[in-house]
C-alpha positions in Angstrom: -156.6 -111.5 129.8 -158.0 -109.3 132.7 -155.1 -107.8 135.1 -154.8 -109.0 138.3 -153.3 -108.8 141.6 -151.5 -112.0 142.4 -152.2 -113.6 145.5 -149.2 -114.9 147.9 -150.3 -118.5 147.2 -149.4 -118.2 143.7 -145.7 -118.2 144.8 -145.6 -120.9 147.4 -144.2 -124.1 145.3 -147.2 -127.0 145.1 -149.8 -125.2 147.3 -152.1 -125.2 144.8 -153.8 -128.4 143.7 -156.1 -129.0 140.7 -158.1 -132.5 141.0 -159.8 -134.4 138.0 -156.6 -133.0 136.1 -157.0 -135.5 133.1 -160.4 -134.3 132.7 -161.8 -131.6 130.2 -161.5 -128.8 132.5 -158.4 -129.7 134.6 -156.3 -130.4 131.5 -156.5 -127.0 130.5 -156.6 -125.1 133.9 -153.1 -127.1 134.8 -151.5 -125.9 131.7 -152.8 -122.1 132.7 -151.9 -122.0 135.6 -148.4 -123.4 135.1 -147.7 -120.6 132.6 -148.6 -118.1 135.0 -145.8 -119.4 137.3 -147.9 -121.3 139.5 -146.2 -125.0 140.9 -149.3 -126.8 141.5 -150.5 -130.0 142.5 -152.6 -132.4 139.8 -154.5 -134.6 141.3 -155.4 -138.1 139.0 -156.5 -142.0 140.0 -153.8 -142.7 137.3 -149.7 -142.4 137.3 -149.1 -139.1 134.9 -144.9 -138.1 134.9 -144.6 -134.7 136.3 -144.2 -131.5 134.3 -142.6 -128.2 134.0 -144.4 -126.6 137.1 -146.7 -129.6 137.9 -146.0 -132.1 140.3 -148.6 -134.9 139.5 -149.9 -137.2 142.5 -152.3 -140.3 142.4 -155.4 -140.0 145.0 -158.4 -141.9 144.5 -161.3 -139.7 146.2 -163.0 -142.9 147.5 -160.2 -143.8 149.5 -159.7 -141.3 152.3 -156.3 -142.0 153.4 -154.9 -141.4 149.9 -157.0 -138.2 149.5 -155.4 -136.8 152.9 -151.6 -137.7 151.9 -152.5 -135.8 148.7 -153.9 -132.7 150.0 -150.9 -132.4 152.7 -149.3 -128.9 152.0 -152.2 -127.5 149.8 -153.5 -124.1 150.5 -156.5 -123.7 147.8 -157.7 -126.6 146.1 -159.9 -126.5 142.8 -162.4 -129.1 143.1 -163.3 -130.3 139.4 -164.5 -134.1 140.2 -167.6 -135.7 138.8 -169.0 -139.0 138.5 -171.1 -139.1 135.1 -168.8 -141.1 132.7 -168.5 -144.8 133.4 -170.5 -147.9 133.1 -174.0 -148.1 133.1 -174.7 -149.6 136.8 -172.6 -146.5 137.6 -173.7 -143.6 135.9 -176.9 -145.0 137.9 -175.2 -144.1 141.1 -173.3 -140.9 139.9 -175.2 -138.8 142.0 -174.4 -140.9 145.6 -171.1 -141.2 144.5 -170.9 -137.2 144.0 -172.0 -137.0 147.8 -169.3 -138.9 148.8 -166.5 -137.7 146.9 -167.5 -134.3 148.0 -167.7 -135.4 152.0 -164.4 -137.6 151.7 -162.7 -134.2 150.1 -164.3 -131.7 152.6 -163.3 -133.9 155.3 -159.6 -134.6 153.9 -159.4 -130.4 153.3 -160.3 -129.7 156.8 -157.4 -132.4 157.9 -154.8 -130.8 155.7 -155.6 -127.2 156.7 -156.8 -125.8 153.4 -157.7 -122.2 152.8 -159.8 -122.1 150.1 -161.9 -124.2 147.5 -162.7 -123.4 143.9 -165.6 -125.2 142.6 -166.9 -125.3 138.8 -170.8 -126.4 139.0 -173.6 -125.6 136.6 -175.8 -123.0 136.3 -179.1 -123.7 137.6 -182.2 -122.3 138.6 -183.3 -122.7 142.3 -187.0 -122.2 142.1 -187.2 -125.1 138.9 -187.3 -128.6 139.4 -183.9 -130.0 138.7 -182.7 -132.8 136.3 -180.9 -135.5 138.7 -177.2 -134.0 137.2 -177.7 -130.4 137.7 -179.6 -131.3 141.6 -176.1 -133.2 142.2 -173.6 -130.6 140.7 -175.6 -127.9 143.3 -175.4 -130.4 146.2 -172.2 -131.2 145.7 -171.2 -127.1 146.1 -173.6 -127.1 149.6 -171.2 -130.1 150.8 -168.1 -128.0 150.1 -169.4 -125.2 151.5 -170.7 -126.8 154.6 -167.3 -126.9 156.3 -165.4 -124.1 157.3 -163.3 -123.9 154.6 -164.5 -120.9 152.5 -165.6 -121.8 149.2 -165.7 -120.2 145.6 -168.4 -122.1 143.2 -168.7 -120.8 140.2 -171.9 -122.2 138.2 -171.6 -122.4 134.5 -173.7 -122.0 131.1 -172.6 -124.2 128.2 -169.2 -125.0 128.5 -167.7 -124.9 124.4 -164.3 -126.6 123.9 -162.2 -129.8 122.1 -163.0 -132.7 123.8 -166.1 -131.1 126.0 -168.9 -133.0 125.9 -171.6 -130.8 125.3 -169.2 -129.4 122.3 -168.6 -133.4 120.8 -172.7 -133.5 120.8 -173.0 -130.6 119.2 -170.2 -131.0 116.2 -170.9 -134.5 115.4 -175.2 -133.9 115.2 -174.7 -130.9 112.9 -172.2 -132.3 110.8 -173.6 -135.9 110.2 -177.6 -134.4 110.0 -178.9 -132.5 107.7 -182.3 -132.9 109.1 -182.7 -132.8 113.1 -185.5 -135.0 114.9 -185.3 -132.7 118.4 -187.2 -132.7 121.9 -188.8 -129.3 123.0 -185.4 -128.7 124.9 -184.3 -127.2 122.0 -186.2 -124.1 123.1 -184.7 -123.8 126.0 -182.1 -120.5 126.4 -178.9 -121.6 126.8 -175.5 -118.9 127.3 -172.8 -120.5 126.6 -169.1 -120.1 127.2 -166.2 -120.7 125.7 -163.6 -122.6 127.6 -160.8 -121.0 127.7 -163.1 -117.7 129.7 -164.0 -120.0 132.2 -160.4 -121.1 132.7 -159.8 -117.5 132.8 -162.4 -116.8 135.6 -161.3 -120.1 137.6 -157.6 -118.7 137.7 -159.0 -115.0 138.8 -160.8 -116.7 141.6 -158.0 -117.5 143.4 -155.7 -114.0 142.5 -159.0 -112.5 144.1 -159.9 -113.6 147.7 -163.0 -111.1 147.9 -164.4 -114.2 145.8 -164.0 -116.4 148.8 -167.4 -117.6 150.1 -169.2 -116.5 146.7 -171.4 -118.2 144.3 -171.0 -116.3 140.8 -172.7 -117.8 137.6 -170.2 -117.2 134.4 -171.7 -117.2 130.6 -170.7 -115.9 127.4 -171.6 -112.5 125.8 -174.5 -114.2 123.7 -177.9 -115.7 124.3 -179.6 -118.2 122.7 -181.8 -121.6 122.4 -180.3 -124.8 121.7 -181.8 -124.5 118.2 -179.8 -121.5 117.4 -176.9 -123.0 118.9 -177.3 -125.4 116.0 -178.0 -123.3 113.2 -174.8 -121.3 114.3 -172.4 -124.0 114.2 -174.5 -125.2 110.5 -173.3 -121.9 109.2 -170.2 -122.0 110.7 -169.7 -125.4 108.7 -171.9 -123.4 105.2 -174.4 -126.1 105.5 -178.4 -126.4 105.8 -179.7 -127.2 108.8 -183.4 -128.3 109.4 -184.8 -129.1 112.8 -188.0 -130.9 113.0 -189.5 -130.4 117.2 -191.2 -133.0 118.6 -192.6 -132.5 122.1 -193.0 -136.3 122.7 -189.7 -137.2 122.3 -188.2 -137.9 125.8 -184.2 -136.9 127.0 -183.7 -140.6 127.8 -184.9 -141.4 124.2 -182.8 -138.4 122.7 -179.5 -139.9 125.0 -180.2 -142.8 122.8 -180.3 -141.1 119.8 -177.0 -139.2 120.7 -175.6 -142.4 121.7 -176.4 -143.9 118.1 -175.3 -140.6 116.3 -172.2 -139.3 118.2 -169.5 -140.9 120.2 -170.7 -139.5 123.5 -172.5 -142.2 125.1 -175.5 -142.2 126.5 -174.4 -142.8 130.1 -172.7 -139.0 129.7 -175.4 -137.7 127.1 -178.4 -138.5 129.0 -177.5 -136.2 132.3 -176.4 -133.0 129.8 -179.4 -133.9 128.3 -181.4 -133.6 131.5 -179.9 -130.2 132.1 -181.2 -128.5 128.6 -184.7 -128.5 129.6 -184.6 -125.7 131.3 -182.8 -121.9 130.7 -179.0 -121.7 131.8 -178.6 -117.9 131.8 -176.7 -115.6 134.1 -178.9 -113.6 136.2 -176.3 -112.0 138.3 -173.0 -111.4 136.5 -171.2 -110.0 139.5 -168.1 -111.7 138.5 -167.6 -109.5 135.8 -167.1 -106.2 138.0 -164.4 -108.3 139.8 -162.7 -110.2 136.5 -163.6 -107.9 133.8 -163.2 -110.6 130.3 -163.4 -109.5 126.9 -165.7 -112.7 126.8 -165.7 -114.5 123.5 -169.1 -114.9 121.1 -170.4 -118.2 120.9 -169.6 -118.3 116.7 -165.8 -117.8 118.1 -165.6 -120.5 120.7 -167.0 -122.7 118.0 -164.2 -121.6 115.7 -161.8 -121.9 118.3 -163.0 -125.5 119.8 -163.1 -126.6 116.3 -159.6 -126.0 114.9 -158.1 -127.0 117.9 -160.1 -130.4 117.3 -158.6 -131.0 114.0 -155.8 -129.7 114.4 -154.7 -132.0 117.6 -157.4 -134.6 117.8 -157.7 -136.4 121.1 -156.0 -139.9 121.0 -158.0 -142.7 120.6 -157.4 -146.1 122.2 -155.4 -148.8 120.5 -156.3 -152.1 119.6 -155.0 -155.3 118.3 -157.5 -156.6 115.8 -157.4 -158.8 112.8 -159.5 -156.2 110.4 -160.2 -152.6 110.4 -162.5 -150.2 110.8 -162.0 -148.6 107.5 -162.2 -152.2 105.6 -165.3 -153.1 107.4 -167.1 -150.2 106.6 -166.1 -150.4 103.1 -167.2 -153.9 102.9 -170.4 -153.0 105.0 -171.2 -150.1 101.8 -170.5 -152.8 98.9 -172.9 -155.9 100.2 -175.7 -153.1 101.0 -175.3 -151.7 97.4 -174.7 -155.1 96.4 -178.0 -156.1 98.1 -179.9 -153.3 96.9 -179.0 -154.3 93.3 -179.8 -158.1 93.5 -182.9 -156.9 95.1 -184.4 -155.3 91.8 -184.7 -158.8 90.3 -187.3 -159.2 92.2 -188.9 -157.1 89.8 -187.4 -157.8 86.2 -186.4 -161.7 86.7 -188.6 -163.0 89.6 -192.0 -164.8 87.5 -194.2 -165.3 90.6 -197.4 -162.3 90.2 -197.7 -162.3 94.2 -194.4 -160.2 94.3 -196.6 -157.4 92.4 -199.5 -157.1 95.0 -199.5 -154.0 97.1 -198.5 -155.7 100.4 -195.0 -157.1 98.7 -194.2 -153.8 96.6 -194.7 -151.4 100.0 -192.4 -153.9 101.9 -189.9 -153.6 98.9 -190.3 -149.7 98.8 -189.4 -150.0 102.7 -186.6 -152.1 102.1 -185.1 -150.1 99.9 -185.9 -147.4 102.2 -184.0 -148.9 105.0 -181.0 -149.5 102.7 -180.5 -146.2 101.6 -180.7 -145.0 105.2 -178.0 -147.4 106.3 -175.7 -146.4 103.4 -176.1 -142.6 104.7 -175.8 -143.5 108.0 -172.5 -145.8 107.7 -171.1 -143.3 105.4 -170.9 -140.6 107.9 -169.5 -143.1 110.2 -172.4 -143.7 113.1 -172.9 -146.7 115.1 -176.8 -145.8 113.7 -176.0 -146.8 110.2 -174.2 -150.0 111.3 -177.1 -150.9 113.7 -179.3 -150.4 110.6 -177.3 -152.4 108.4 -177.0 -155.3 111.0 -180.7 -155.8 111.7 -181.4 -155.2 108.1 -179.0 -157.8 107.1 -180.2 -160.4 109.5 -183.7 -159.9 107.8 -183.0 -160.0 104.7 -180.7 -163.3 105.3 -183.5 -165.0 106.7 -186.1 -163.7 104.4 -183.6 -165.2 101.3 -182.9 -168.6 103.4 -187.1 -169.1 104.3 -187.7 -168.0 100.4 -185.3 -171.0 99.4 -187.2 -173.2 102.2 -188.5 -176.1 99.9 -184.9 -176.6 98.2 -184.6 -178.6 101.6 -188.0 -179.2 102.8 -190.2 -179.3 99.8 -192.7 -176.9 101.1 -192.9 -173.0 100.6 -193.0 -170.7 103.7 -193.8 -167.4 101.9 -195.0 -167.4 98.5 -195.1 -169.8 95.7 -191.3 -171.5 95.3 -188.9 -169.8 93.3 -187.3 -171.2 90.3 -184.3 -172.3 89.5 -182.5 -169.2 88.8 -184.3 -167.4 91.4 -183.6 -170.1 93.8 -179.3 -169.5 92.8 -180.0 -166.0 93.1 -181.6 -166.2 96.6 -178.2 -168.4 97.8 -175.9 -165.5 96.6 -178.4 -162.4 98.2 -177.9 -164.3 101.1 -174.0 -164.8 101.2 -174.2 -160.8 100.7 -176.4 -160.3 103.9 -174.2 -162.9 105.9 -171.2 -160.7 105.1 -173.3 -157.5 105.9 -174.5 -158.9 109.1 -170.2 -159.5 110.0 -169.2 -156.3 108.8 -171.8 -154.5 111.1 -171.1 -156.3 113.8 -167.1 -155.6 113.9 -168.0 -151.7 112.9 -170.6 -151.0 115.7 -168.2 -152.5 118.4 -165.7 -150.3 117.5 -166.3 -146.9 116.5 -166.7 -145.0 119.6 -162.7 -146.2 120.3 -161.9 -144.5 117.0 -164.0 -141.1 117.6 -163.4 -140.4 120.8 -164.7 -137.6 122.1 -165.0 -135.7 117.9 -161.4 -137.1 116.3 -162.6 -138.3 112.8 -161.3 -141.6 111.4 
């Protein structure tokens, strides 16, 4: 850790405030400042019991009265708020919400006599068209700096740390997929930085008053493309990863893909992915002259984050439920496998010659390929697997019931009506499909709860 001259604020009880205290960065910053001997106020929208050196205050940044009351007595405030997560409707308005948050915070801080604001934003290239997320991050910094309070703004590249959204995306995509289909942004350059190094910079800015009123870019010691970053993580796991680049794959489609493969919701994945379109590398490293750190490599950052998430996974919300996730997952795998086995009887027990016509053979091949894909993704506990399994089960259930349509209506809807043995087989097959439908539905809606930000089931 860098040797720093302590600011007098450090010795004033609860004159330091950290907002977003329950978030990825806020939690770590409060812990770090507390270990340094600082008495810190942590602001959250929910009640949190006080801990050693930390007093938690409840305040909603959209409620100006609550905010002003919380900031009273504060001299240095860390602004770590954002509005990317939440419902789909909230995400669509995240930029306007972040603008209001920043304006309210500046007004309350000015009234309370706050002497400094330290803000963590994103690394941006002002000469390029910015994504809505990065544009909002930049505008928040401008709003905070528009008053009379000196603002230190740190602009960080991709932050790697346990429970971080970017790390969760990286981890789950690489761990689950031997073949990655990616858009052109995988060739963008980044300068990933370990979350512990970001915390050191944030704390260091408070200890160095000469950082007030300035903007600093922070990144790790390595520069690499996102494809190279994924390859580094794959190598760390001792696995092979093949990346197929599809230029026409949009960031919207990419966010839906991430939503179906990882626990990171599309509402958070999309602004993160939007930010990957342009290079995010440090062009001015003046912060290293003020706060000299021994920056961690990307591999070291991945190693620390992976060991932390495995040793101390985040708490998942508990739900009362009639059937557990694992039971439904195993039931779905068993029913899909049974469907595949029963399906082979079309080719060695069914006596209808139409089944060997090219169109039906092709349909059979596609059906088996889809079943295999569903089983692979279900075994890897992805929502995509349960989605594929559910859709396939509905289609199969419908097909087999139509094949037995003649039983009730004395006419065939697909091809010639089957014999009695095949009719019985179709009803058994329909029952298996129905079980798969129920199991896939139960698991699809539970998967994110069980895998919050990287927690394995």
